[in-house]
C-alpha positions as CSV (number, residue, x, y, z in Angstrom):
1,X,113.8,64.4,87.5
2,X,115.1,68.0,87.2
3,X,111.3,69.0,86.8
4,X,110.5,67.4,89.6
5,X,113.4,68.8,91.1
6,X,112.5,72.4,90.5
7,X,108.6,72.0,91.5
8,X,109.9,71.0,94.6
9,X,111.9,74.1,94.8
10,X,109.4,76.5,94.1
11,X,106.9,74.9,96.4
12,X,108.9,75.4,99.6
13,X,107.8,78.1,101.5
14,X,111.0,78.9,103.0
15,X,112.9,79.1,99.4
16,X,109.8,81.6,98.4
17,X,109.9,83.8,101.7
18,X,114.2,83.9,101.0
19,X,113.5,85.2,97.2
20,X,110.4,87.8,98.2
21,X,113.1,89.1,100.9
22,X,116.1,88.9,98.4
23,X,113.5,91.1,95.6
24,X,112.4,93.3,98.5
25,X,115.9,94.0,99.9
26,X,117.1,94.9,96.3
27,X,114.6,97.5,95.5
28,X,114.9,99.2,99.1
29,X,118.7,99.1,98.6
30,X,118.3,100.9,95.1
31,X,115.8,103.2,96.7
32,X,118.3,104.0,99.3
33,X,120.9,104.4,97.1
34,X,119.1,107.1,95.1
35,X,117.7,108.8,98.1
36,X,121.5,109.2,99.2
37,X,122.6,109.6,95.7
38,X,125.3,106.8,96.2
39,X,124.1,104.9,93.3
40,X,127.2,103.1,92.9
41,X,128.0,99.9,90.4
42,X,130.6,98.4,92.3
43,X,128.2,98.0,95.2
44,X,125.1,96.9,92.8
45,X,127.4,94.1,91.3
46,X,128.5,92.8,94.8
47,X,125.1,92.9,96.4
48,X,124.0,91.0,93.0
49,X,126.9,88.6,93.3
50,X,125.9,87.9,97.4
51,X,122.2,87.5,96.3
52,X,123.2,85.1,93.4
53,X,124.9,82.9,95.7
54,X,122.3,82.6,98.2
55,X,119.9,81.7,95.5
56,X,122.6,79.0,94.0
57,X,123.6,77.7,97.7
58,X,119.6,77.5,98.5
59,X,119.1,75.6,95.6
60,X,122.2,73.2,96.0
61,X,121.2,72.5,99.5
62,X,117.9,71.6,98.8
63,X,119.2,69.3,96.2
64,X,121.8,67.8,99.3
65,X,118.3,67.5,101.2
66,X,116.9,65.6,98.3
67,X,119.8,63.0,97.8
68,X,120.8,63.0,101.8
69,X,117.2,63.7,104.0
70,X,118.9,65.2,106.8
71,X,116.1,66.7,109.5
72,X,117.8,69.4,111.3
73,X,114.4,69.7,113.4
74,X,114.9,66.2,114.9
75,X,118.1,67.2,116.6
76,X,116.1,69.8,118.7
77,X,114.2,68.7,121.9
78,X,110.5,67.4,121.3
79,X,108.7,70.3,123.0
80,X,110.2,72.8,120.7
81,X,108.8,70.4,117.7
82,X,105.5,70.4,119.2
83,X,105.5,74.1,120.0
84,X,106.5,75.2,116.6
85,X,104.0,72.4,114.8
86,X,107.3,71.8,112.2
87,X,108.3,68.1,111.7
88,X,110.9,68.4,108.9
89,X,113.5,71.2,108.6
90,X,116.2,70.1,105.9
91,X,119.9,71.5,105.7
92,X,118.2,74.0,102.6
93,X,115.7,75.2,104.5
94,X,118.1,76.0,107.6
95,X,120.4,78.1,105.4
96,X,116.7,79.5,104.2
97,X,115.8,80.7,107.7
98,X,119.6,82.2,108.3
99,X,119.4,84.1,105.1
100,X,115.9,85.2,105.9
101,X,117.7,86.7,109.2
102,X,120.4,88.2,107.1
103,X,118.0,89.8,105.0
104,X,115.5,91.1,107.8
105,X,118.2,93.1,109.0
106,X,119.2,94.4,105.9
107,X,115.4,95.4,104.7
108,X,115.0,97.1,108.3
109,X,118.4,98.8,107.6
110,X,117.4,100.0,104.5
111,X,114.0,101.3,105.4
112,X,115.4,103.1,108.3
113,X,118.1,105.0,106.1
114,X,115.0,105.6,103.5
115,X,113.6,107.8,106.7
116,X,110.5,105.5,106.9
117,X,109.2,105.9,110.6
118,X,110.7,103.3,112.9
119,X,109.7,102.9,116.3
120,X,112.3,103.8,118.8
121,X,112.9,100.9,120.3
122,X,113.6,99.4,116.7
123,X,116.1,102.2,115.5
124,X,117.9,101.8,118.4
125,X,118.1,98.1,118.6
126,X,119.0,98.4,114.6
127,X,122.0,101.3,115.4
128,X,123.5,99.1,118.0
129,X,123.3,96.1,116.3
130,X,125.0,97.3,113.0
131,X,127.4,99.6,115.0
132,X,128.6,96.5,116.9
133,X,128.3,93.5,114.3
134,X,128.8,95.4,110.9
135,X,130.0,98.8,111.4
136,X,127.4,99.6,108.2
137,X,124.8,102.2,109.8
138,X,125.3,105.4,108.1
139,X,124.2,108.5,109.6
140,X,121.5,110.3,107.4
């Protein structure tokens, strides 16, 4: 039973993307910390705890999906379902999508703060978003 559950999780594209995004964000965060000479174990531990909690919550919510079988996309209009081609999104996959959005903003922030070329519109949006929503954007 446990092996089938783990196979189910590892075959899920949403879970795979979350794991890839977590690794990418962690690597970029470390590079940014080295570049800015702000490598701090307290921040590293906080990030590791946050990312571990993401993985554990996704695993738990995927188990809830197996036991309960909630289909979040069925709550959306039929036209949306047809346009996306999605027929089932469980609670675990829904949270995966939210975690992907969260990690994407962090990845973009780390890329920007590492000095990677950033399109002007993206730079402006990222600066405004982080200033308004998180206050995380540091000056270079």
